[in-house]
DONUTOR-160562 format. One record per residue: residue number from 1; x, y, z of N, C-alpha, C in turn. Coordinates in steps of 0.2 Angstrom, whole numbers, plus 2048, in hexadecimal, padded with zeros to 3 digits. Layout:
r resi = NUM, neast = X, nnorth = Y, nup = Z, caeast = X, canorth = Y, caup = Z, ceast = X, cnorth = Y, cup = Z .
...
***
This chain:
r resi = 1, neast = 702, nnorth = A3B, nup = 6E1, caeast = 703, canorth = A3D, caup = 6DA, ceast = 702, cnorth = A44, cup = 6DA .
r resi = 2, neast = 706, nnorth = A46, nup = 6D7, caeast = 704, canorth = A4F, caup = 6D7, ceast = 701, cnorth = A4E, cup = 6D0 .
r resi = 3, neast = 6FD, nnorth = A54, nup = 6D1, caeast = 6F9, canorth = A59, caup = 6CA, ceast = 6FD, cnorth = A58, cup = 6C5 .
r resi = 4, neast = 6FB, nnorth = A58, nup = 6C0, caeast = 701, canorth = A58, caup = 6B8, ceast = 6FE, cnorth = A5F, cup = 6B8 .
r resi = 5, neast = 705, nnorth = A62, nup = 6B5, caeast = 705, canorth = A68, caup = 6B1, ceast = 700, cnorth = A67, cup = 6AB .
r resi = 6, neast = 6FD, nnorth = A6D, nup = 6AB, caeast = 6FB, canorth = A70, caup = 6A3, ceast = 701, cnorth = A74, cup = 6A0 .
r resi = 7, neast = 6FE, nnorth = A74, nup = 699, caeast = 701, canorth = A76, caup = 696, ceast = 700, cnorth = A7E, cup = 697 .
r resi = 8, neast = 6FC, nnorth = A80, nup = 69B, caeast = 6FA, canorth = A87, caup = 69A, ceast = 6FF, cnorth = A8B, cup = 6A0 .
r resi = 9, neast = 6FE, nnorth = A83, nup = 6A6, caeast = 6FF, canorth = A85, caup = 6AD, ceast = 708, cnorth = A87, cup = 6AA .
r resi = 10, neast = 70B, nnorth = A83, nup = 6A6, caeast = 714, canorth = A81, caup = 6A4, ceast = 715, cnorth = A87, cup = 6A0 .
r resi = 11, neast = 710, nnorth = A89, nup = 69E, caeast = 712, canorth = A91, caup = 699, ceast = 713, cnorth = A97, cup = 69F .
r resi = 12, neast = 70D, nnorth = A96, nup = 6A4, caeast = 70D, canorth = A9C, caup = 6A7, ceast = 713, cnorth = A9A, cup = 6AB .
r resi = 13, neast = 715, nnorth = A96, nup = 6AD, caeast = 71B, canorth = A93, caup = 6B2, ceast = 721, cnorth = A96, cup = 6AD .
r resi = 14, neast = 721, nnorth = A97, nup = 6A8, caeast = 727, canorth = A99, caup = 6A2, ceast = 729, cnorth = A9E, cup = 6A4 .
r resi = 15, neast = 723, nnorth = AA1, nup = 6A3, caeast = 721, canorth = AA9, caup = 6A1, ceast = 723, cnorth = AAD, cup = 6A9 .
r resi = 16, neast = 723, nnorth = AAA, nup = 6AD, caeast = 724, canorth = AAA, caup = 6B3, ceast = 72C, cnorth = AAD, cup = 6B4 .
r resi = 17, neast = 72F, nnorth = AA6, nup = 6B3, caeast = 735, canorth = AA6, caup = 6B3, ceast = 73B, cnorth = AAC, cup = 6AE .
r resi = 18, neast = 735, nnorth = AAD, nup = 6A8, caeast = 738, canorth = AB3, caup = 6A4, ceast = 739, cnorth = AB8, cup = 6A8 .
r resi = 19, neast = 733, nnorth = AB9, nup = 6AC, caeast = 730, canorth = AC0, caup = 6AF, ceast = 737, cnorth = AC1, cup = 6B5 .
r resi = 20, neast = 73A, nnorth = ABB, nup = 6B8, caeast = 73E, canorth = ABA, caup = 6BC, ceast = 746, cnorth = ABB, cup = 6BA .
r resi = 21, neast = 746, nnorth = AB9, nup = 6B4, caeast = 74D, canorth = ABA, caup = 6B1, ceast = 74D, cnorth = AC2, cup = 6AD .
r resi = 22, neast = 746, nnorth = AC5, nup = 6AD, caeast = 747, canorth = ACC, caup = 6AA, ceast = 748, cnorth = AD0, cup = 6B0 .
r resi = 23, neast = 746, nnorth = ACF, nup = 6B8, caeast = 747, canorth = AD3, caup = 6BE, ceast = 74E, cnorth = AD4, cup = 6BE .
r resi = 24, neast = 751, nnorth = ACB, nup = 6BD, caeast = 759, canorth = ACB, caup = 6C0, ceast = 75E, cnorth = ACE, cup = 6BB .
r resi = 25, neast = 75C, nnorth = ACF, nup = 6B6, caeast = 75F, canorth = AD1, caup = 6AE, ceast = 760, cnorth = AD9, cup = 6B2 .
r resi = 26, neast = 75A, nnorth = ADD, nup = 6B6, caeast = 758, canorth = AE4, caup = 6B6, ceast = 75D, cnorth = AE7, cup = 6BC .
r resi = 27, neast = 75D, nnorth = AE1, nup = 6C1, caeast = 761, canorth = AE2, caup = 6C6, ceast = 768, cnorth = AE4, cup = 6C3 .
r resi = 28, neast = 76B, nnorth = ADD, nup = 6C0, caeast = 770, canorth = ADC, caup = 6BF, ceast = 776, cnorth = AE3, cup = 6BE .
r resi = 29, neast = 77C, nnorth = AE3, nup = 6C0, caeast = 781, canorth = AEB, caup = 6C0, ceast = 786, cnorth = AE7, cup = 6B9 .
r resi = 30, neast = 787, nnorth = AE0, nup = 6B8, caeast = 78B, canorth = ADF, caup = 6B2, ceast = 788, cnorth = ADD, cup = 6AB .
r resi = 31, neast = 78A, nnorth = AE2, nup = 6A7, caeast = 785, canorth = AE2, caup = 6A2, ceast = 784, cnorth = ADA, cup = 69D .
r resi = 32, neast = 789, nnorth = AD8, nup = 6A0, caeast = 789, canorth = AD1, caup = 69B, ceast = 785, cnorth = ACB, cup = 69F .
r resi = 33, neast = 786, nnorth = ACD, nup = 6A5, caeast = 780, canorth = AC9, caup = 6AA, ceast = 779, cnorth = AC9, cup = 6A7 .
r resi = 34, neast = 777, nnorth = AD0, nup = 6A7, caeast = 771, canorth = AD4, caup = 6A6, ceast = 76E, cnorth = AD0, cup = 6A0 .
r resi = 35, neast = 773, nnorth = ACF, nup = 69A, caeast = 773, canorth = ACE, caup = 694, ceast = 770, cnorth = AC8, cup = 693 .
r resi = 36, neast = 775, nnorth = AC3, nup = 698, caeast = 773, canorth = ABB, caup = 699, ceast = 76C, cnorth = AB9, cup = 69C .
r resi = 37, neast = 76A, nnorth = ABD, nup = 6A0, caeast = 765, canorth = ABC, caup = 6A3, ceast = 75E, cnorth = AC0, cup = 69D .
r resi = 38, neast = 75E, nnorth = AC4, nup = 69A, caeast = 75B, canorth = AC4, caup = 697, ceast = 759, cnorth = AC1, cup = 690 .
r resi = 39, neast = 75F, nnorth = ABD, nup = 68D, caeast = 760, canorth = AB7, caup = 68A, ceast = 75B, cnorth = AB2, cup = 68C .
r resi = 40, neast = 75C, nnorth = AB0, nup = 694, caeast = 758, canorth = AAB, caup = 697, ceast = 750, cnorth = AAD, cup = 697 .
r resi = 41, neast = 750, nnorth = AB3, nup = 698, caeast = 74A, canorth = AB3, caup = 698, ceast = 745, cnorth = AB3, cup = 68F .
r resi = 42, neast = 746, nnorth = AB6, nup = 68C, caeast = 748, canorth = AB3, caup = 684, ceast = 747, cnorth = AAD, cup = 685 .
r resi = 43, neast = 74C, nnorth = AAA, nup = 687, caeast = 749, canorth = AA1, caup = 686, ceast = 742, cnorth = A9E, cup = 689 .
r resi = 44, neast = 743, nnorth = AA0, nup = 68D, caeast = 73C, canorth = A9E, caup = 693, ceast = 735, cnorth = AA2, cup = 68E .
r resi = 45, neast = 736, nnorth = AA8, nup = 68C, caeast = 72F, canorth = AA8, caup = 688, ceast = 72F, cnorth = AA5, cup = 682 .
r resi = 46, neast = 734, nnorth = AA3, nup = 67E, caeast = 733, canorth = A9F, caup = 679, ceast = 731, cnorth = A99, cup = 67A .
r resi = 47, neast = 732, nnorth = A97, nup = 680, caeast = 72F, canorth = A91, caup = 681, ceast = 726, cnorth = A8F, cup = 684 .
r resi = 48, neast = 726, nnorth = A97, nup = 684, caeast = 71E, canorth = A97, caup = 687, ceast = 71C, cnorth = A98, cup = 683 .
r resi = 49, neast = 71D, nnorth = A9B, nup = 67B, caeast = 719, canorth = A9C, caup = 675, ceast = 719, cnorth = A98, cup = 674 .
r resi = 50, neast = 71D, nnorth = A92, nup = 672, caeast = 71F, canorth = A8C, caup = 66E, ceast = 718, cnorth = A88, cup = 672 .
r resi = 51, neast = 718, nnorth = A88, nup = 677, caeast = 710, canorth = A84, caup = 67C, ceast = 70A, cnorth = A86, cup = 678 .
r resi = 52, neast = 70A, nnorth = A8E, nup = 678, caeast = 705, canorth = A90, caup = 676, ceast = 703, cnorth = A90, cup = 66D .
r resi = 53, neast = 707, nnorth = A8E, nup = 66A, caeast = 705, canorth = A8C, caup = 665, ceast = 705, cnorth = A83, cup = 663 .
r resi = 54, neast = 707, nnorth = A81, nup = 668, caeast = 705, canorth = A79, caup = 666, ceast = 6FC, cnorth = A78, cup = 667 .
***
């Protein structure tokens, strides 16, 4: 059975997803796609923040 992910590990994973989405936004040539990636990144950051607040 795999190890259970801790809240801190999950938070770090969410923040990594946010960084990756921001990076993809920076590489996007289409402003709408870049905005979508940034929106996704902010969503990951909100999820991470919610874990910290619990």
